Backbone as CSV, one residue per row, in Angstrom:
resi,resn,N_x,N_y,N_z,CA_x,CA_y,CA_z,C_x,C_y,C_z
1,UNK,-94.891,-137.536,-35.724,-95.922,-136.917,-36.509,-97.215,-136.948,-35.707
2,UNK,-97.931,-135.822,-35.747,-99.238,-135.727,-35.101,-100.322,-135.709,-36.163
3,UNK,-101.426,-136.333,-35.875,-102.603,-136.254,-36.735,-103.582,-135.297,-36.066
4,UNK,-103.963,-134.255,-36.811,-104.868,-133.253,-36.274,-105.967,-132.972,-37.285
5,UNK,-107.048,-132.415,-36.801,-108.101,-131.944,-37.688,-107.891,-130.462,-37.901
6,UNK,-107.985,-130.044,-39.158,-107.820,-128.637,-39.508,-109.081,-128.154,-40.212
7,UNK,-109.334,-126.861,-40.135,-110.464,-126.256,-40.835,-109.977,-125.784,-42.200
8,UNK,-110.645,-126.228,-43.259,-110.274,-125.872,-44.627,-111.251,-124.819,-45.136
9,UNK,-110.731,-123.645,-45.507,-111.567,-122.528,-45.936,-111.614,-122.343,-47.446
10,UNK,-110.772,-123.038,-48.181,-110.773,-122.993,-49.650,-110.626,-124.426,-50.144
11,UNK,-110.674,-124.596,-51.442,-110.367,-125.913,-51.970,-108.906,-126.217,-51.652
12,UNK,-108.520,-127.461,-51.730,-107.146,-127.848,-51.391,-106.127,-127.076,-52.196
13,UNK,-106.041,-127.342,-53.465,-105.141,-126.621,-54.353,-103.709,-126.547,-53.857
14,UNK,-102.940,-125.679,-54.482,-101.533,-125.487,-54.128,-101.340,-124.464,-53.021
15,UNK,-102.409,-123.798,-52.630,-102.299,-122.737,-51.619,-103.590,-122.654,-50.819
16,UNK,-103.862,-123.715,-50.083,-105.093,-123.808,-49.311,-105.046,-122.892,-48.093
17,UNK,-106.194,-122.320,-47.784,-106.331,-121.522,-46.572,-106.914,-122.451,-45.505
18,UNK,-106.153,-122.657,-44.439,-106.549,-123.587,-43.380,-106.279,-122.972,-42.016
19,UNK,-107.020,-123.473,-41.024,-106.735,-123.070,-39.647,-106.405,-124.341,-38.871
20,UNK,-105.255,-124.315,-38.239,-104.817,-125.437,-37.425,-105.341,-125.289,-36.002
21,UNK,-105.472,-126.387,-35.304,-105.943,-126.326,-33.915,-105.045,-125.409,-33.077
22,UNK,-105.688,-124.623,-32.225,-104.948,-123.741,-31.337,-104.551,-122.413,-31.944
23,UNK,-104.846,-122.221,-33.227,-104.508,-120.956,-33.884,-105.758,-120.102,-33.997
24,UNK,-105.605,-118.807,-33.765,-106.749,-117.907,-33.853,-107.129,-117.639,-35.311
25,UNK,-106.142,-117.495,-36.162,-106.391,-117.158,-37.557,-105.915,-118.277,-38.483
26,UNK,-106.573,-118.395,-39.639,-106.094,-119.345,-40.638,-104.758,-118.893,-41.211
27,UNK,-104.127,-119.803,-41.887,-102.895,-119.516,-42.611,-103.006,-120.070,-44.012
28,UNK,-101.940,-119.957,-44.763,-101.910,-120.483,-46.123,-100.947,-121.656,-46.148
29,UNK,-101.436,-122.780,-46.598,-100.616,-123.970,-46.738,-100.115,-124.029,-48.168
30,UNK,-98.812,-123.855,-48.343,-98.201,-123.948,-49.669,-97.618,-125.333,-49.864
31,UNK,-97.852,-125.891,-51.016,-97.222,-127.156,-51.354,-95.719,-126.916,-51.510
32,UNK,-94.943,-127.945,-51.269,-93.487,-127.811,-51.322,-92.971,-127.299,-52.650
33,UNK,-93.543,-127.769,-53.750,-93.073,-127.304,-55.054,-93.407,-125.834,-55.262
34,UNK,-94.556,-125.389,-54.740,-94.922,-123.973,-54.851,-93.991,-123.111,-54.010
35,UNK,-93.619,-123.594,-52.837,-92.662,-122.884,-51.993,-91.309,-122.785,-52.684
36,UNK,-90.895,-123.848,-53.326,-89.613,-123.867,-54.042,-89.629,-122.855,-55.195
37,UNK,-90.727,-122.780,-55.913,-90.854,-121.815,-57.009,-90.780,-120.392,-56.477
38,UNK,-91.458,-120.130,-55.372,-91.435,-118.807,-54.742,-90.013,-118.419,-54.348
39,UNK,-89.302,-119.355,-53.760,-87.914,-119.111,-53.366,-87.037,-118.825,-54.586
40,UNK,-87.226,-119.593,-55.657,-86.432,-119.378,-56.873,-86.746,-118.035,-57.521
41,UNK,-88.014,-117.634,-57.483,-88.388,-116.328,-58.032,-87.687,-115.205,-57.277
42,UNK,-87.626,-115.319,-55.968,-86.934,-114.310,-55.167,-85.430,-114.347,-55.430
43,UNK,-84.879,-115.528,-55.604,-83.450,-115.657,-55.909,-83.110,-114.971,-57.231
44,UNK,-84.015,-115.044,-58.216,-83.801,-114.357,-59.496,-83.687,-112.852,-59.289
45,UNK,-84.523,-112.305,-58.433,-84.471,-110.871,-58.147,-83.124,-110.522,-57.516
46,UNK,-82.717,-111.293,-56.516,-81.454,-111.028,-55.823,-80.265,-111.146,-56.770
47,UNK,-80.259,-112.159,-57.615,-79.152,-112.357,-58.549,-79.089,-111.235,-59.579
48,UNK,-80.231,-110.793,-60.066,-80.246,-109.688,-61.023,-79.744,-108.407,-60.364
49,UNK,-80.124,-108.171,-59.121,-79.630,-106.997,-58.388,-78.116,-107.069,-58.223
50,UNK,-77.625,-108.247,-57.886,-76.179,-108.427,-57.693,-75.404,-108.134,-58.972
51,UNK,-75.980,-108.493,-60.108,-75.333,-108.237,-61.407,-75.531,-106.801,-61.868
52,UNK,-76.381,-106.063,-61.186,-76.664,-104.697,-61.598,-77.693,-104.618,-62.714
53,UNK,-78.381,-105.720,-62.969,-79.394,-105.767,-64.022,-80.731,-105.325,-63.427
54,UNK,-80.843,-104.040,-63.193,-81.995,-103.523,-62.458,-83.309,-103.661,-63.221
55,UNK,-83.283,-103.541,-64.532,-84.512,-103.722,-65.312,-85.010,-105.152,-65.180
56,UNK,-84.097,-106.110,-65.277,-84.449,-107.519,-65.107,-84.938,-107.780,-63.681
57,UNK,-84.254,-107.190,-62.719,-84.649,-107.366,-61.321,-86.051,-106.811,-61.090
58,UNK,-86.307,-105.647,-61.640,-87.621,-105.027,-61.477,-88.712,-105.893,-62.093
59,UNK,-88.431,-106.428,-63.278,-89.406,-107.301,-63.947,-89.684,-108.546,-63.104
60,UNK,-88.635,-109.178,-62.617,-88.795,-110.376,-61.784,-89.521,-110.045,-60.481
61,UNK,-89.185,-108.909,-59.890,-89.841,-108.491,-58.650,-91.322,-108.213,-58.897
62,UNK,-91.657,-107.612,-60.029,-93.055,-107.345,-60.355,-93.850,-108.640,-60.490
63,UNK,-93.258,-109.660,-61.128,-93.932,-110.952,-61.262,-94.131,-111.607,-59.901
64,UNK,-93.116,-111.538,-59.065,-93.201,-112.098,-57.725,-94.283,-111.385,-56.910
65,UNK,-94.307,-110.068,-56.996,-95.318,-109.293,-56.271,-96.722,-109.624,-56.759
66,UNK,-96.886,-109.787,-58.059,-98.186,-110.155,-58.620,-98.650,-111.495,-58.056
67,UNK,-97.745,-112.468,-57.997,-98.094,-113.784,-57.463,-98.436,-113.718,-55.974
68,UNK,-97.661,-112.946,-55.213,-97.941,-112.802,-53.784,-99.246,-112.051,-53.545
69,UNK,-99.516,-111.046,-54.379,-100.782,-110.320,-54.262,-101.970,-111.252,-54.516
70,UNK,-101.843,-112.139,-55.496,-102.920,-113.093,-55.787,-103.130,-114.040,-54.606
71,UNK,-102.042,-114.476,-53.992,-102.128,-115.347,-52.829,-102.782,-114.623,-51.654
72,UNK,-102.392,-113.380,-51.437,-102.982,-112.583,-50.363,-104.469,-112.330,-50.611
73,UNK,-104.833,-112.070,-51.854,-106.243,-111.865,-52.204,-107.045,-113.122,-51.931
74,UNK,-106.492,-114.284,-52.278,-107.176,-115.563,-52.012,-107.387,-115.728,-50.502
75,UNK,-106.362,-115.416,-49.731,-106.445,-115.511,-48.270,-107.519,-114.566,-47.730
76,UNK,-107.469,-113.317,-48.142,-108.422,-112.321,-47.648,-109.845,-112.651,-48.073
77,UNK,-110.018,-113.149,-49.288,-111.354,-113.547,-49.752,-111.910,-114.682,-48.898
78,UNK,-111.063,-115.651,-48.573,-111.503,-116.774,-47.737,-111.918,-116.279,-46.359
79,UNK,-111.142,-115.364,-45.782,-111.500,-114.809,-44.477,-112.838,-114.079,-44.553
80,UNK,-112.993,-113.257,-45.564,-114.218,-112.468,-45.718,-115.434,-113.389,-45.894
81,UNK,-115.288,-114.433,-46.694,-116.409,-115.358,-46.943,-116.833,-116.090,-45.674
82,UNK,-115.924,-116.216,-44.711,-116.236,-116.937,-43.486,-116.374,-116.013,-42.273
83,UNK,-116.430,-114.700,-42.521,-116.657,-113.742,-41.449,-115.527,-113.648,-40.444
84,UNK,-114.309,-113.875,-40.909,-113.137,-113.813,-40.037,-112.395,-112.517,-40.309
85,UNK,-112.103,-111.717,-39.286,-111.348,-110.480,-39.517,-109.901,-110.803,-39.910
86,UNK,-109.300,-109.893,-40.649,-107.885,-110.074,-40.999,-107.024,-109.889,-39.751
87,UNK,-105.931,-110.617,-39.664,-105.056,-110.497,-38.485,-104.107,-109.309,-38.584
88,UNK,-104.283,-108.472,-39.554,-103.403,-107.305,-39.730,-104.217,-106.098,-40.112
């Protein structure tokens, strides 16, 4: 394990925007439980598609997209507040 100093651009929370040493752009640090929830949400979409339950799949996909959009907005807001261009 290495101990490093990182730049924190948002409050800690479950999805902190941080920049690690040697990286040009910040990233999003997801807590393990949040990552697990994200994975399970995607699995629900895949399972509904496999069953042919397209309405259910669409609903689950919409919720997942909403959550990812909120995460992306948090990331972009943090970059904008600190004068950092987006990497994309």
